N, C-alpha and C positions, 0 to 999 in steps of 0.2 A: 424517828422523824416521820410524821404523818403528812402526806401530801394531799392537798385538796384536789377535787376533780378538775378545777381550772388549771392548777399547776401541772397535773398529769397531762392534760390536754395540750398545755403549752410545751411541755417537754416532748410530747409526741410530734408537735408541729416543728420543733427545732430538729429533731432526729429526721423527720421527713424532708425538711429543707436541705439538710446536709446530704441526705440520700439522693435527692434530686440533683444537687450540685455535683456529687460524685458521678452520677449516671451521665449527666451532661458532659462532664470532663472526659469520661470514658468514650462517649459517642464521638466527641471532637477528635480524640486521639485515633479512634478507629477510622474516621473519615480521612484524616491526614495520612494514615497508613495505606488506606485504599487508593488515595490519589497518588501517593508515592509509588506504590506497586504498579498502578496503571501506567505511570510515566516510565517506569523501568521496563515493563512488558512492551510498551510501544517502542521504546528505544531498541530492545532486542529484536522485535519484529522488523523494524526498519533496517537494522544492521543485517539480519538474515536475508531480507529481500534484496538489499544491495549486494551482499556477498554472493547471492545466487548468480550474479553476472560472472563471478570469478570461480566459484566452486562447482557449479553445474557444468560438467564437461561439454555437453552438447551446446549449451548456451554460450559458454566462453569461446568454444571453437567457432561457432557461427559468428559471434561478435568480431573475433579477430580476423576472420575471412573478410568481413565488411571493412573493418578498421584499416587493414593493410591493402585494401583494393583488390583482393584475390577472389571475391565472390562474383561470379558471372551467372546471370540468369539466362540460361538457354533452355527454352521451353521443352524441346525434345529430349534433353538429357536430365533436366532438373526434376521433373515430376516423377514421384515414386522412388526417388533416390534417398540415400542416408542424409545427404546435405539438405534436402527439402524438410526432413523431419527436424533437423537441428535449427534451420532458419525459422520454421514454424514454432518451435519451442521458444526461441528468442522473441519472436513477434508476439507470442502469447503472453510471455512475461511482461513485455512492454505494454501490451494491451491492458493487462490487469493493473499495472502501475498507472496508466493513463486514466482508467476507469476510477480508480481510487482517488486520484487527483481531481478528476471531474466532480466527484461526489464530496469534495473537501475533506477527505480522510487525511490528506497531507496538507501541511501548510506550504506556502511558497518556499520557505526556508528548508523544509524537509525534502521537498521535491527537487531542489537544486542538485542533490546528490545523484539523481538519475538523469538529469538533463544532458550531460555529455554523451552517455551511451545512446539515449533516445535520439539526440540530434544527429549523431554519426550514422545511425541506422536510417533515420528519416530522410537525411540528405543524400543517401547513397542512390545513385542512378539505377543500379541493377535492382535494388529493393523496390524502388518506385515502379519499375517495369513489372515486377512480380505482383505488387499490390494492385497495379492497373489490371493485370490479368485476372486476379481474384475478384476485383470489382466487376469486371465484365462477366465473369463466371457466375457470380451471385446475383442473378436477375430474377425477377418474379417472386416466387415463394421461397427461394433459397435465402436463408439468413446471411447477412453480411458477415464476413470474417474480419476480425480485428477492428470492430466498429469504434472502440474508444480511441485506439491509436489513430484511426482515420480522422476522427473528430479533432483530436489534438493537432494532427498535421494540418488540417484545414484552418484551424485557429491561428497556428503559427505562420501559415502562408499569408495571412491577412495583415500580419504585423510588419 
């Protein structure tokens, strides 16, 4: 069977067409896999961040001090203490979460998992005293400490 040049060209077009279709299908499958993997990684990240409230000993101890009303901010005893480091670690975690929320990294739905802990810390009178001290301390060229948490607190106080 002898094929003409036109027939060979037509067969080449058909093979190319199916090749393009196969490539397109492979790209679509790859995109779906990437999206699914990103979704899974995001879920793992959010779970790990949430679990840090419970698995990080310093963070959980600091949170439970606040939660049960056992945290007392006494300036002369607090600064330089182990408790200050734990409270600062908790506040740093909350500050990071608030910054991520502020930059729309979390949806409102995702952020709700952190709201209870943040609200308990934010509403604690002793924490408010400590944050007030830090605000007074960070004047002039000294950068603000926990700025995202502070912005979140200010937004919440307006509601």
